[in-house]
LUMKOLVEX-141305 format. One record per residue (C-alpha): residue in one letter; x, y, z. Coordinates in steps of 0.05 Angstrom, whole numbers, plus 32768, in hexadecimal, padded with zeros to 4 digits. Layout:
BEGIN
aXYZ;...
END
This chain:
BEGIN
m7E348F498EEB;y7E728F6F8F00;m7E9E8F968ED1;l7EE98F8B8EDD;q7F058FD18EE8;s7F4F8FBD8EF4;m7F7C8F828F00;k7FBA8F7C8F29;i7FE98F418F35;r800A8F438F78;i80458F158F89;l80438EFA8FCF;a80818EEA8FF5;g80A48EAC8FDD;f808D8EB08F95;i80BC8EBA8F5B;t80AC8EF68F2F;i80738F168F0A;t80968F0A8EC8;l808A8EBF8ECE;l80408EC88EBC;v80208EEA8E82;v7FDA8F088E8C;i7FB88F0B8E49;i7F8E8F4A8E50;n7F628F3B8E16;t7F448EF98E2E;w7F5B8EF88E76;t7F868EBA8E70;v7FC78EA58E90;q80008E808E6B;p80468E688E80;k807F8E878E58;a80A88E5E8E27;g80F08E478E35;l80EA8E418E80;n81208E198EA4;v81108DDA8EC9;g80EA8DE88F0B;l80A68DF78F2C;y80898E3C8F1F;t804F8E598F4B;a802B8E9E8F4B;i7FEC8EBF8F6A;i7FBB8EE18F3A;t7F938F198F5D;v7F568F3A8F3C;t7F3F8F7D8F59;y7EFB8F968F47;d7EC38FC68F5E;g7EEF8FF98F7D;g7F168FCD8FAB;a7EF98F888FAC;a7F2D8F518F9B;a7F2E8F098F87;a7F6D8EDC8F84;a7F828E998F68;k7FC48E708F68;v7FE38E598F27;s801F8E298F1F;f80498E0A8EE7;k807E8DD28EEC;v80B68DC88EB8;n80D58D818EBB;p811B8D6F8E9D;t811B8D468E5B;p81448D068E52;e81808D058E23;a81748CE38DDF;a81858C9A8DE1;p81CA8C8D8DC2;s81CE8C6D8D7C;a82188C598D7B;k82358C338D40;i82728C048D3F;n82B08C158D16;y82CE8BD08D10;a830F8BE78CF1;d831F8C1C8D26;e82FC8BF58D5D;t82D58C328D74;l828D8C468D80;t82778C7E8D51;k82398CAA8D47;l823A8CBF8D90;k822C8D078DA5;n82648D268DCD;g82588D248E18;n82588CF68E55;y82408CAE8E50;v823A8C6F8E7B;f82548C308E58;n82408BF28E80;d823E8C1C8EC0;i82828C3A8EB1;s82848C858EA2;g82A68C9F8E64;t82AB8CDF8E3B;v82A18CE28DEF;t82C68D158DC5;y82C58D1A8D79;g828B8CEA8D78;t82B38CAA8D84;y82C58C7D8DBF;n82F78C448DC2;i82D98BFE8DCB;n82F18BDE8E0B;t83128B9A8E00;s82E48B7D8E35;w82A78B8D8E0A;f82B68B5C8DD1;g82808B278DCE;s82508B4C8DFC;t82188B808DFD;v822B8BC68E14;s81FA8BF58E36;i82058C3D8E1F;v81E28C768E45;k81EA8CC08E35;k81EF8CE68E77;g81C08D208E83;n81DC8D668E91;g81BE8D698ED7;s81908DA38EC9;t81688DA08E89;t81748D578E76;t81758D138E98;d81998CD38E84;s81838CB48E42;d81658C708E39;p819D8C3D8E2F;q81B48C248DEB;n81C48BDA8DF0;l81FA8BCE8DBA;n82138B888DA9;i825F8B878DA2;p82738B498D78;v82A98B1B8D91;r82F08B248D74;l83058AEA8D45;n833A8ABA8D5B;a83808AC38D3E;p838C8AA28CFA;s83BD8A688CF2;p83F18A7D8CBD;g842F8A538CAD;k84778A6A8CA2;t84BB8A578C86;d84FC8A6D8CA6;c85368A908C82;t85668A628C5E;t859C8A948C48;i85D18ABB8C6E;q85AD8AFB8C5A;n85708AE48C82;n85408B028C50;n851B8AC78C30;g84EB8AB48C68;s84A08AB08C59;i845A8AAF8C79;t842A8A7C8C5B;n83E18A678C60;v83C68AAE8C5D;t83908AD18C34;a83808B178C1B;a83508B1D8C57;m838D8B1F8C84;e83C48B518C93;y84098B508CB4;s84378B7C8CDD;i847E8B7C8CF7;d846F8BAA8D31;g84268B9D8D41;t84168BE58D2D;t841E8BEE8CE2;w83F88BB98CBA;t83FD8BA38C71;t83C98B798C4C;f83DD8B368C2E;t83D48B338BE2;d83DE8AE88BDA;t83DD8AA88C01;s84258AB38C18;l84588AEB8C22;t84A18ADE8C11;g84E48B038C16;l84DD8B108C61;a85178B1C8C91;s851B8AF28CCF;g84F48B0B8D0C;t84AF8B0F8D2B;y84708B1F8D01;y84268B268D14;v83ED8B0D8CE8;r83A28B1B8CF2;v83608B1A8CCC;k83508B618CB6;a83148B868CD1;t82D78B8D8CA3;t829A8BB98CA6;t82788B858CD2;a82B18B638CF8;f82EE8B768D21;n83348B618D0F;s83478B1F8D2D;e83788B118D65;n83C28B128D4E;a83E78AD38D39;t84318AD98D49;i84628ABD8D16;t84AE8AB98D22;i84D98AAF8CE4;g851A8A8E8CF9;s85608AA58CE3;h858E8A7B8CB8;n85C28A568CE1;t86068A698CC4;v864F8A598CD3;k867D8A8E8CEF;e86C18A9B8CD1;n86FB8A828CFC;t87118AB48D30;p87508AD88D15;t87948AC58D32;a87BE8B018D1E;e88058B058D38;i88318B428D44;d88728B4B8D1D;f88948B7C8D4D;v88CF8B8B8D20;n88A78B9E8CE2;e886C8BB88D0B;t88398B8E8CE5;l88058B598CF2;t880C8B158CD1;g87DB8ADD8CC8;l87A58B098CAA;n878C8AFC8C63;g87458B108C4F;n87148B468C63;y87138B5D8CAB;f86EE8B8F8CD7;i87238BB38D01;n870C8BD38D42;g86C48BD28D2A;s86D18BF48CE7;v86918C018CBF;t86AC8BDC8C81;a86DA8BA18C7D;i87238BAD8C6A;s87458B808C37;i87868B678C57;s87C08B3E8C3C;e87F68B318C6F;p881F8B558C87;y87F18B8D8C9E;s880F8BCC8CBB;i88008BDC8D03;n87DB8C1E8D0A;a88008C528D33;g87C38C5A8D60;w87C28C118D75;f88028C118D9F;g87F08C038DE8;s87A98BEC8DD9;s87808BAF8DC6;v876A8BA88D7E;s87298B838D6A;i87308B5A8D2A;v86F28B388D0B;k86F68B0D8CCC;e86BD8B208C9C;g868E8AE88C87;d86898AD68C3D;g863F8AE98C39;t86278AA38C25;a86458A6B8C50;t86638A938C89;i86568ACF8CB5;n86878AFC8CDA;s86B68ADA8D0B;d86BC8AE88D54;a86EE8B1F8D64;q87378B148D72;n874C8B478DA6;l87968B508D9A;n87C08B778DCD;i87F08BA78DAA;l88298BB88DDA;a883E8C008DE5;r88818C168DC9;p88BB8C188DFA;a88CF8C5C8E16;v88F78C8B8DEA;p89428C868DFD;n89688CC28E18;p89AD8CC38DF7;s89DF8CFD8DFC;k8A0F8D1A8DC8;t8A508D418DBC;d8A548D748D84;c8A8B8D768D4D;t8ACB8D9B8D5F;t8AED8D9D8D1A;i8ADF8DC18CD9;q8AD48D7D8CB9;n8A998D748CE9;n8AA58D298CEF;n8AB78D1C8D38;g8A738D228D5A;s8A578CEA8D85;i8A178CCD8DA4;t8A1F8CB38DEC;n89F58C8F8E1F;v89DD8C598DEF;t89DB8C0D8DF5;a89DD8BD18DC7;a89918BCE8DCC;m898E8C0F8DA3;e899A8C248D5B;y89A68C678D39;s899A8C878CF5;a89AE8CC78CD1;d896F8CC98CA6;g893A8CA28CCC;t893A8C6B8C98;d897C8C458C9A;w898D8C2E8CE1;t89CE8C158D00;s89D28BED8D41;c89F88C0C8D7B;t8A338BE08D90;g8A468C038DD0;t8A348C3E8DFB;t8A4F8C728DCA;i8A4B8C7F8D7E;n8A898CA58D66;n8AA38CCB8D29;l8A5F8CE88D14;t8A578D248CE8;s8A2D8D5E8CFE;g89E38D578CF2;t89A48D378D0C;y89A28CEF8D24;y896C8CC18D3E;v89738C8E8D75;r89408C598D89;v89398C188DAF;k893B8BDF8D7D;a89008BB28D71;t89048B698D89;t88DA8B2C8D7D;g88AF8B408DB8;a88B08B8C8DBA;f88A98BC68D8A;k88DF8BFA8D7C;s88D98C3B8DA3;e88CB8C7F8D87;n89088CA58D70;a89338CD18D9B;t894F8D0B8D72;i89988D208D7B;t89B78D5B8D57;i8A038D5C8D55;g8A1A8DA48D4C;s8A4C8DBB8D17;y8A8E8DDA8D27;s8A838E258D29;v8AAA8E408CED;a8A9B8E7A8CBE;k8A6A8E698C87;e8A6F8E848C41;n8A3B8EBA8C34;t89F88E9E8C1E;p89F48EA68BD2;t89C78EDD8BB7;a89BD8EC68B70;i898D8EEF8B46;i89648ED68B0B;d896D8EF68AC7;f89298EE18AAA;v89378EFB8A64;n897A8ED68A5B;e89658E9C8A88;t89A48EA18AB2;l89B98EAB8AFB;t89E48EE68B0C;g8A0B8EF68B4C;l8A2E8EB28B4F;n8A7B8EAF8B4B;g8A9F8E758B6C;n8A928E2C8B7C;y8A4A8E188B8D;f8A238DDB8B9F;i89E28DDD8B75;n89A78DB48B90;g89D68D8B8BBC;s8A058D788B84;a8A3C8D488B9A;a8A738D768B82;a8A768DC18B80;i8A6D8DE38B3C;s8A9A8E1C8B27;i8A6E8E558B11;t8A7D8E988AF1;e8A3F8EC28AE5;p8A128EC08ABE;y89FF8E778ACB;s89C98E578A9F;v89898E418AC1;n89828DF68ABB;a89448DDF8A95;g89308DB38ACF;w892F8DED8B01;f88F18E108AE5;g88B98E0D8B18;n88E78DF68B50;s89118E128B88;v895C8E0D8B7C;s898C8E048BB7;i89CE8E2B8BAD;v8A068E228BE1;k8A498E478BDC;e8A828E158BE9;g8AB08E258C24;n8AFB8E2A8C19;g8B0A8DF08C48;t8B358E1A8C76;t8B148E5B8C8C;t8ACD8E508C73;i8A9A8E198C6D;n8A618E138C3C;s8A2D8E4B8C3F;d89E68E448C51;a89BB8E328C15;q89998E678BEC;s89568E498BD8;l89488E6D8B98;n89028E648B7B;i89078E5B8B30;p88C08E6B8B16;a88A18E3C8AE4;r889C8E538A9D;p88598E6F8A89;g882B8E408A65;i88378E328A1B;p88088E5F89F3;v87CC8E3E89D3;i87CF8E56898B;q87AC8E46894A;g87CE8E4C8906;e87A48E5E88C9;n87C08E468887;e87CF8E72884B;t878F8E788822;i87B08E7787DE;d87F68E6487C9;g88218EA187CB;a87EE8ECC87F0;s88198ECD8831;d87D88ED88858;g87E18EA2888D;s87D48EB688D5;i87DA8EA0891D;t87A48EAE8950;g87A48EA6899C;v87DD8ED789A8;d87E28F1989CD;n88158F4F89D9;t88378F268A10;m88508EF689DA;e88838EF389A2;y888B8EC88964;s88C28EAD8938;a88C88E8888F6;d890B8E698908;g890C8E668955;t89458E988956;e892C8EDB8940;w88ED8EF18966;t88B98F268958;d88898F44898A;c883F8F358982;t88168F76897F;g87CF8F5D8981;e87A38F208984;n87BC8F028943;i87F98F008916;a87E68F0C88CD;g88098F0B8889;l88318ECC8894;a88518EA2885D;p884D8E558862;g887D8E368894;t88878E2288DD;y887E8E588911;y888D8E5B895C;v88678E85898F;r887A8E8F89D8;v886A8EBC8A13;k88A18EF08A17;a88D08EF38A52;t88CA8F2F8A81;v88F58F498AB9;s88CF8F1B8AE8;a88B98EE08ABF;f88D98EAF8A8E;r88C28EA68A47;s88958E6A8A3A;l88A88E2E8A11;n88978E3489C7;a88538E2589AA;e885C8E0C8963;t882D8E118927;v88358E0388DD;i88158E3088A9;s880A8E088869;t880D8E218822;g87CA8E388807;a87A38E1D87CD;a87BF8E258786;q87B08E698766;t87778E6A8735;r87608EA48708;v87228E9A86DD;l87048ED686B9;n86C18ED98696;v86AB8F14866C;t86628F278661;a86518F558626;p86158F858628;t85D88F8085FB;f85C98FBB85CD;e85838FCE85B6;v85738FC6856C;a857C90088548;d855D90238508;y8588903C84D0;g859F908384DE;y859F90748529;t85BF909E855F;r85FD907B8577;p85EE905285B6;n8612906085F7;a864E9036860A;e86398FFA8635;t86608FD7866C;l86868F968664;i86828F6C86A4;i86C38F4686B1;q86BD8F1686EC;n86F48EED870F;s86DB8EAB872C;g87228E958740;n87458E9D8783;s877B8ECE876C;t877E8F12874B;a877E8F0E86FF;n87A68F4086D5;i87878F558692;s87B98F61865A;s87868F758624;v873B8F7D8613;t87328F7D85C7;l87038F6E858F;t87228F31856E;s86F18F17853A;g86B18F278515;d869B8F6F8507;i86D48F8D8530;t86CF8FD0850B;a86868FD98522;f86988FE0856C;e86C890058599;i86E78FEC85DB;a86FB901B8613;g87149012865A;g8753900D8685;v87508FE486C6;t87798FA586BC;t87728F7E86FE;v87378F568719;a87398F3F8762;a87278EF88775;g86DC8EEE8777;d86D18F35875E;s86BD8F56871C;i86CC8F9786F8;s86A18FC186C9;t86D58FF386B1;w86D78FDC8669;t86A28FF18637;v868C8FE085F0;q8666900F85C1;p864B9006857A;k86679039854A;a863A906F852C;g8620906E84E5;l861E902484D9;d85F6900B849E;t85BC8FDC84A7;g85D08F9684BC;i85E48F6984F7;y86298F788515;t864A8F448541;a86918F43855E;n86B78F1B8593;i86D38F4085CF;t87128F1B85E8;v87318F26862D;i87798F0D8633;y87938F06867A;d87CA8EE586A2;d87FB8ED7866B;g87CD8EBC8636;k878C8EA58656;i874F8EBA862D;t87068EC6863A;a86D78EE28605;a86908EFB85FA;e86678F0D85BD;v86498F5285B2;s86168F63857C;f85F18FA08561;i85B78F9F852E;v85A78FDA84FF;n85638FD284DD;s85508FF3849B;l851B902A84A0;a84D290238489;p84B6905D845E;p84AB909C8489;k8464909C84A4;i843A90B884DC;n8412907D84F8;n83EB909D8530;v83E190DE8557;t83C590E5859E;t83C3911985D4;d83B69115861E;g839191588619;s83C691778646;n83F991978617;n841B91548604;v8415913385BF;t842E90EC85B0;v843C90D68568;n844B908F854F;l847790938511;n84A8907184E2;r84E9909884E6;p850390B384A3;q854C90AA848E;q855B90F38490;d8583910784CE;n8563914C84CE;a851B913484CD;v84EE915684FF;l84A89149851B;i847D9188851B;i843D918F8544;a840F91C98531;v83D091DC8559;y839792008534;s8354921F8541;g8333921B84FE;d8367923784CE;k838B925E8503;l83CD9243851C;l83CE92478568;s841192268579;v844891FC855A;k848291D28575;w84B591A28555;e84EB91708569;r851F91488542;i850B91008532;t853E90CE854D;k8519908B854A;s84DB90678532;g84A1905A8561;e847F90898591;m849990D08599;t8479910285C9;i847B914E85C1;n8472916A8607;d845A91AF861F;i843991C785DF;a840291FA85EA;i83BD91DD85DB;p838B921585EB;e8342920885FB;n832C922285B6;a835B91F28591;d833691C28563;t836E91A28539;i83B391868548;k83DD9175850A;a841D914A850A;m844E915484D0;m8491913484BF;w84C19164849A;n850891608480;g8522919784AF;i84FF91D784C1;i85249202848F;t851791DE844D;i84D091CE8465;q84CF918F843B;p849791608452;l84AD91178456;c846890F6845D;e841E91048461;p840B912B84A0;m83D7911284D1;a83A5913C84F8;i837791308532;t833A915B8540;k83149169857F;g82CF914B8580;s8299915885B3;a82C1913685EA;e8307911F85D3;w833B9123859C;q833890F38562;i835890E8851E;s8336911284E9;
END
């Protein structure tokens, strides 16, 4: 047995490459590589052994191309295409075709036959596929729908009948609409196509062609318009007509004026149908003759100051002339004499068979004499006059001259217009001047004002708003006062006039008028409210004076003539004060009432009467109670432990009675403080020294501090283990 020492693979001439074979060293095998292209692969395997001996063998491997997958096309009956095809080249019934986007249009020759579909190989790695034999169903015959023709002039009530929801229709063979019933109405005349719709298993049918006929209508009579050459109108037209193809019909009642653009052309006239029984007529083509040529007359100018001997020459009896272009006079010869200076018009007259010509314009010149100087009137806007005029003048073409000595009032009708002013010539050396065209500005607009009525009769507080400092106002239309702000205040009732003031360059406006009415009747209603005094004990300290509230609920100021005590215990009170006016809706608190001092026990009541405005009265009741005193007594003593002692007591009658607080430690007096007693109830002595060693606080009521006369039993509190308590 030989041991293999080494192995070499040598490639002989004509072989491909060593990399085509893999020598598996481990088991000494040979294997073709994966992914080789189509072709025949051959190699020589050489084994060298025993120091030079060799053995060789030939190995080969053939890669054949694979066929394309057989097609599995599906039919899309609605789109009439084959789907589910891979993109690429195909043979359909021996005819080559290319598939993109997976679809291919069905050839009309395929309907009702079997189509062979072969996917072409790529020529290298694949060969042609096996054929798919696909049955293409036959297309259905066209349906047999019925129809009704249009029966109205609008041609919009035709219909298609004998159809079903399985069918659809089109007016152009491209866009289709499904039927929703057995018929379709409201159709215009014309051609329609009907077919059975495609389903998921059948193609749409062949088209049935339906022609819906138009309604046979009667045309209007062709117009027979005639030309009236003299009046330049058309006669014989009554109704609605389309002229020269106008978009909308024109309503015409004879005579109808000939349009300036028609001369020398043919005009198309169509009578409009009535929309029900008739349609538009045929056109009348009416020839409108051109105007004759404009004449060429001559003229002679005026040679006298009267300017009345001018003439027009080179005319004939076939012509006419006018001084204003409106009123015309026939020429009776070859010359027209005795004409004043100015502009004249000459034309060839119209006849029964020809239009008048366009106008020739002739200007007969004036005799050259000196004109008066053109007036230079100036407007005085403030006085509304014209200055700078002295003499005779024609104003706005007046028939006779007006004698004017400045200033001359501006006529009311001139505002906003131009005024023509001509100085009259003297008839011998001068003729009338050229006109001064003087613009008379319009008045400014009438102010828009608002009058506010007087609030209260006699207040004279009316006002006018909507004004400014360009305006003035008057109460009589004669005397005027400048406005100084945006309103006029302090006005009495009456009629007022407001206008925009005149300036050096603008007239005043017309008057705006407003009426300020008298205000509401004056009312003054006072009400007085008396204070409430606390109940006092006998021997009281006189209470402070309290305010009387006097309120005016009227709309005018009230004047107080007196505030007095008028009934009851009038000697128990005193009234004081001084303000005697109360504004509308306001109140005063300048009057006071005060119980007198030293009153005995009892209830004191008095009426306070306010008299105002010549006898009007309002009143209020005031009262004050003085209670009798209980026997003097100390009812309770407490302390807050912080140098303050409060005592509840019945006040004695004596005015000089005092409350004395004494602080002890045993029998030793540590501190003492007193205050005068002014009322019953609680009374606090503040800031009395209560040392830490104090054990007793005694409250005493004495008749003064000089006589040292006790008025009642004293009361003491002692300090227990924690707090003060009555001993």
